[in-house]
C-alpha positions in Angstrom: 9.0 -4.8 1.8 6.3 -3.5 4.1 5.6 -4.4 7.7 3.3 -7.3 7.0 5.5 -8.9 4.3 8.5 -8.6 6.7 6.5 -10.4 9.4 5.6 -13.2 7.0 9.2 -13.6 5.9 10.3 -13.7 9.5 7.7 -16.3 10.3 8.9 -18.5 7.5 12.5 -18.2 8.7 11.5 -19.2 12.2 9.6 -22.1 10.8 12.7 -23.2 8.9 14.9 -23.2 12.0 12.1 -24.8 14.1 12.0 -27.7 11.6 15.8 -28.0 11.8 15.6 -28.1 15.6 12.7 -30.6 15.5 14.7 -32.9 13.1 17.7 -32.8 15.4 15.4 -33.7 18.4 13.9 -36.6 16.5 17.3 -37.8 15.4 18.6 -37.8 19.0 15.5 -39.6 20.1 16.0 -42.3 17.6 19.8 -42.7 17.6 20.8 -41.0 20.9 23.9 -39.8 19.1 23.5 -38.5 15.5 26.3 -39.3 13.1 29.0 -36.6 12.7 28.1 -36.2 9.0 24.4 -35.6 9.9 25.5 -32.8 12.3 27.7 -31.2 9.7 25.0 -31.2 7.0 22.4 -29.9 9.5 24.8 -27.1 10.6 25.5 -26.3 6.9 21.7 -26.0 6.3 21.4 -23.6 9.2 24.5 -21.6 8.4 23.8 -21.2 4.6 20.3 -20.0 5.2 21.4 -17.5 7.9 24.4 -16.0 6.0 22.9 -15.9 2.5 19.2 -15.5 3.0 18.2 -14.2 6.5 21.0 -11.6 6.6 20.3 -10.4 3.0 16.6 -9.5 2.9 17.2 -6.9 0.1 18.1 -9.8 -2.2 14.8 -11.7 -1.6 12.7 -11.9 -4.8 15.7 -11.7 -7.1 16.3 -14.7 -9.3 20.0 -14.3 -9.0 21.5 -15.3 -6.6 18.5 -16.7 -4.8 18.1 -19.6 -7.3 21.6 -20.7 -6.4 21.0 -20.5 -2.7 17.8 -22.5 -3.0 19.6 -25.2 -5.1 22.3 -25.4 -2.4 19.6 -25.8 0.3 17.9 -28.5 -1.7 21.1 -30.4 -2.2 22.0 -30.2 1.5 18.5 -31.4 2.3 18.9 -34.5 0.1 22.3 -35.2 1.7 20.7 -34.7 5.2 17.9 -37.2 4.6 20.3 -39.7 3.0 22.4 -39.7 6.2 19.4 -39.8 8.6 15.8 -40.5 7.4 14.3 -39.1 10.6 15.4 -35.6 9.5 13.0 -35.5 6.5 10.7 -33.3 8.7 13.0 -30.4 7.6 11.0 -30.3 4.4 8.2 -28.5 6.1 10.5 -25.6 6.8 12.1 -25.8 3.4 8.9 -25.9 1.3 7.9 -22.2 1.8 11.3 -20.9 1.0 10.9 -20.8 -2.9 8.0 -18.4 -2.4 10.1 -16.3 0.0 13.3 -16.3 -2.1 12.2 -16.3 -5.8 10.1 -14.0 -7.9 6.9 -15.2 -9.5 6.7 -17.4 -11.7 10.1 -18.8 -10.8 8.9 -19.5 -7.3 6.5 -22.2 -8.6 9.4 -23.8 -10.4 11.5 -23.7 -7.2 8.6 -25.3 -5.3 8.4 -28.2 -7.8 12.2 -28.6 -7.7 11.9 -28.9 -3.9 9.3 -31.6 -4.3 11.6 -33.5 -6.7 14.4 -33.3 -4.1 12.1 -34.7 -1.5 11.1 -37.7 -3.7 14.8 -38.3 -4.5 15.9 -38.2 -0.9 13.2 -40.6 0.2 13.8 -43.0 -2.7 10.3 -42.5 -4.2 11.5 -42.1 -7.7 11.8 -45.9 -8.2 8.1 -46.3 -7.2 5.9 -47.5 -10.1 3.2 -44.9 -9.1 5.7 -42.1 -8.7 4.3 -40.0 -11.5 0.8 -39.8 -9.9 2.2 -39.0 -6.5 4.7 -36.5 -7.9 1.9 -34.8 -10.0 -0.4 -34.6 -7.0 2.3 -33.2 -4.7 3.5 -30.7 -7.3 -0.1 -29.6 -8.0 -0.8 -29.1 -4.3 2.4 -27.0 -3.8 1.7 -24.9 -6.8 -2.0 -24.4 -5.8 -0.9 -23.3 -2.3 1.6 -20.9 -3.9 -1.1 -19.5 -6.3 -3.4 -18.9 -3.3 -0.7 -17.1 -1.4 0.0 -15.0 -4.4 -3.7 -14.1 -4.8 -3.9 -13.2 -1.1 -0.8 -10.9 -1.4 -2.2 -9.2 -4.6 -5.6 -8.7 -2.9 -3.7 -7.1 0.0 -1.8 -4.8 -2.3 -4.9 -3.8 -4.1 -6.7 -3.1 -0.8 -3.8 -1.1 0.3 -3.7 0.9 -2.9 -7.5 1.5 -2.6 -7.1 2.6 0.9 -4.4 5.1 -0.2 -6.7 6.5 -2.9 -9.6 6.8 -0.5 -7.4 8.6 2.1 -6.1 11.0 -0.6 -9.7 11.7 -1.6 -10.6 12.3 2.1 -7.7 14.6 2.6 -8.6 16.5 -0.6 -12.2 17.0 0.6 -11.0 18.1 4.1 -8.5 20.6 2.6 -11.3 22.0 0.3 -13.8 22.2 3.2 -11.4 23.8 5.7 -8.3 25.4 4.3 -9.6 26.4 0.9 -12.9 27.8 2.1 -11.1 29.5 5.0 -8.6 31.2 2.8 -11.3 32.3 0.5 -13.2 34.0 3.3 -10.0 35.7 4.6 -9.2 37.0 1.1 -12.8 38.4 0.8 -12.5 40.2 4.1 -9.1 41.7 3.3 -10.3 42.8 -0.1 -13.3 44.5 1.6 -10.9 46.1 4.1 -8.8 47.5 1.2 -11.9 48.9 -0.5 -13.1 50.5 2.8 -10.0 52.7 3.2 -9.7 55.3 4.6 -12.7 54.4 6.8 -10.6 53.1 9.7 -13.5 51.6 11.8 -14.7 49.6 8.8 -11.1 48.5 8.0 -10.6 47.3 11.6 -13.9 45.4 11.5 -12.9 43.6 8.3 -9.5 42.8 9.7 -11.0 41.5 12.9 -13.3 39.2 10.9 -10.4 38.0 8.8 -8.4 37.2 12.0 -11.4 35.3 13.4 -11.8 33.3 10.2 -8.0 32.5 10.3 -8.2 31.2 13.9 -11.3 29.2 13.3 -10.0 27.6 10.1 -6.7 26.8 11.7 -8.5 24.8 14.4 -10.6 23.1 11.7 -7.5 22.2 9.7 -5.9 20.7 12.8 -9.0 18.7 13.6 -9.3 17.5 10.0 -5.7 16.3 10.0 -6.4 14.3 13.1 -9.5 12.8 11.4 -11.7 14.2 14.1 -15.3 15.3 13.7 -15.8 18.9 12.4 -15.1 21.5 15.1 -18.6 22.9 15.5 -20.0 19.4 16.1 -17.6 18.5 18.9 -19.5 20.5 21.5 -22.9 21.0 19.9 -25.7 19.2 18.3 -26.1 19.4 14.5 -28.8 22.1 14.5 -26.8 24.3 16.9 -23.6 23.7 14.8 -25.5 24.8 11.7 -26.8 27.9 13.4 -23.2 28.7 14.5 -21.9 28.3 11.0 -24.7 30.3 9.4 -24.3 33.1 12.0 -20.6 33.4 11.3 -21.1 33.3 7.6 -23.7 36.0 7.7 -21.3 38.3 9.6 -18.5 37.8 7.1 -20.6 37.9 3.9 -23.2 40.5 5.1 -25.9 38.2 3.6 -28.7 36.9 5.7 -28.7 33.2 6.3 -31.4 31.4 8.3 -31.5 27.9 9.8 -34.8 26.0 10.2 -35.2 22.6 11.9 -38.2 20.4 11.1 -39.1 17.2 12.8 -37.6 15.9 16.1 -33.9 16.2 16.4 -32.1 13.0 17.2 -28.4 11.9 17.6 -26.7 11.1 14.3 -23.6 9.0 13.6 -20.5 11.2 13.5 -19.8 10.8 9.8 -23.5 11.6 8.9 -23.4 14.7 11.0 -20.1 15.8 9.5 -21.4 15.2 5.9 -24.5 17.3 6.6 -22.5 20.1 8.2 -19.9 20.1 5.3 -22.8 20.3 2.8 -24.2 23.4 4.5 -20.7 25.0 4.5 -20.2 24.2 0.8 -23.7 25.6 0.0 -22.9 28.8 1.9 -19.5 29.1 0.3 -20.9 28.8 -3.2 -23.6 31.3 -2.4 -20.9 33.8 -1.3 -18.5 33.2 -4.2 -20.7 32.6 -7.2 -24.4 33.3 -6.5 -24.5 36.9 -5.5 -27.4 36.0 -3.3 -29.4 38.3 -1.1 -30.4 35.6 1.4 -29.8 31.9 2.1 -32.1 29.5 3.8 -30.9 26.2 5.4 -33.5 23.6 6.3 -32.6 20.5 8.3 -35.4 17.9 8.3 -35.6 14.8 10.5 -37.9 12.1 9.1 -38.5 8.6 10.2 -36.4 7.0 7.5 -34.0 9.8 6.5 -32.5 13.1 7.3 -32.4 15.8 4.7 -30.5 19.1 4.4 -31.8 21.8 1.9 -29.7 24.9 1.1 -31.5 27.5 -1.0 -30.1 30.8 -2.2 -31.9 33.5 -4.3 -28.8 34.2 -6.3 -28.2 34.3 -10.1 -28.1 30.5 -10.5 -26.4 28.8 -13.4 -27.0 26.5 -16.3 -26.0 22.9 -15.2 -25.5 21.8 -18.8 -23.1 24.7 -19.6 -21.0 24.7 -16.4 -19.0 22.2 -14.5 -20.0 21.5 -11.0 -16.5 22.1 -9.7 -14.6 20.2 -7.0 -16.9 21.3 -4.1 -20.0 19.6 -5.4 -18.0 16.6 -6.5 -16.6 16.3 -3.0 -20.0 16.6 -1.5 -21.3 13.8 -3.8 -18.4 11.6 -2.6 -19.2 12.3 1.0 -22.9 11.6 0.4 -22.1 8.3 -1.2 -19.8 7.4 1.6 -22.8 7.5 4.1 -25.3 6.0 1.6 -26.9 9.3 0.7 -27.6 11.3 -2.5 -27.0 14.9 -3.4 -29.2 16.8 -6.0 -28.8 20.3 -7.2 -31.6 22.3 -8.9 -30.8 25.6 -10.5 -31.4 27.7 -13.5 -30.1 31.1 -14.7 -31.8 33.9 -12.6 -33.7 31.5 -10.4 -31.3 30.7 -7.6 -29.9 27.4 -6.5 -31.4 24.6 -4.3 -29.1 21.9 -2.9 -30.7 18.9 -1.3 -28.8 16.2 0.6 -30.7 13.0 1.6 -29.2 10.4 4.0 -31.1 7.3 5.1 -31.5 6.9 8.8 -30.9 3.1 8.8 
């Protein structure tokens, strides 16, 4: 039982006892001194519900023994109303109990049985029109139960969808931070190994690996906290792109340039993060797969959209013969999340051009 379900169950328990208290007040107001039998039955209703239902939440939703407990409550309710008609207000607290205590579809049967007890206690079963009134009351109670069931199911589906979306978000963040960072560190350490016994070159590679480790540790922490990407926290998008490209050029020893066209303007946090992550993914792919000699990043501000183009002069690939991998799939998910689109143009020996378009409105 999650927090929201526990709150609803608690609310129905409070409603039950509030109706018992209201019935006692009405009885005192009408009779000044309720009959001893009335007080005994009322106390039995309160005690049975407390000891066998409220104190045993782990049994809620089980047909046994909750069906027995509901039958006892209904029988006590009939006895209560037969002793004092003013106490029939207790039914408003008893009516939700079948949906709290019993599993579906037995809860509908329990609700109908509660309605029958109400008609029996009030003496309505001898009425010539009892069938119509009974059918209408039962139909209303079942309809309310079906609506509550629908709402709960929708809540569960929304919760499950939220969990899936959060898992996808975490997977993208792990790929964009930890995975790419570790890849860069491994590249620098391998280069340091190959540079031996050139001590200055080894030291330079190890220093770059340490710098990458620190930067990506900070990025990982920020991603876990669901904050904006680190470079965007203290800089505009164009400056953040230049920072990322400059660091990537030093670690990969491949020239990367950043060009900004149009008039820069503030962007929503998620849009800026998506554009920056796309640039990082394009640079990562260029380093790992393309064997590029240079990479050009172009950020364009237009009236109705913002575009990011990442071009490398590497070896390219055949889109029909090769899977796009998780990186491009994650970028497409990010793009869809902000209403944008991602296109990739490539061919063997002709480099790769990545274009991300995000509407401004």
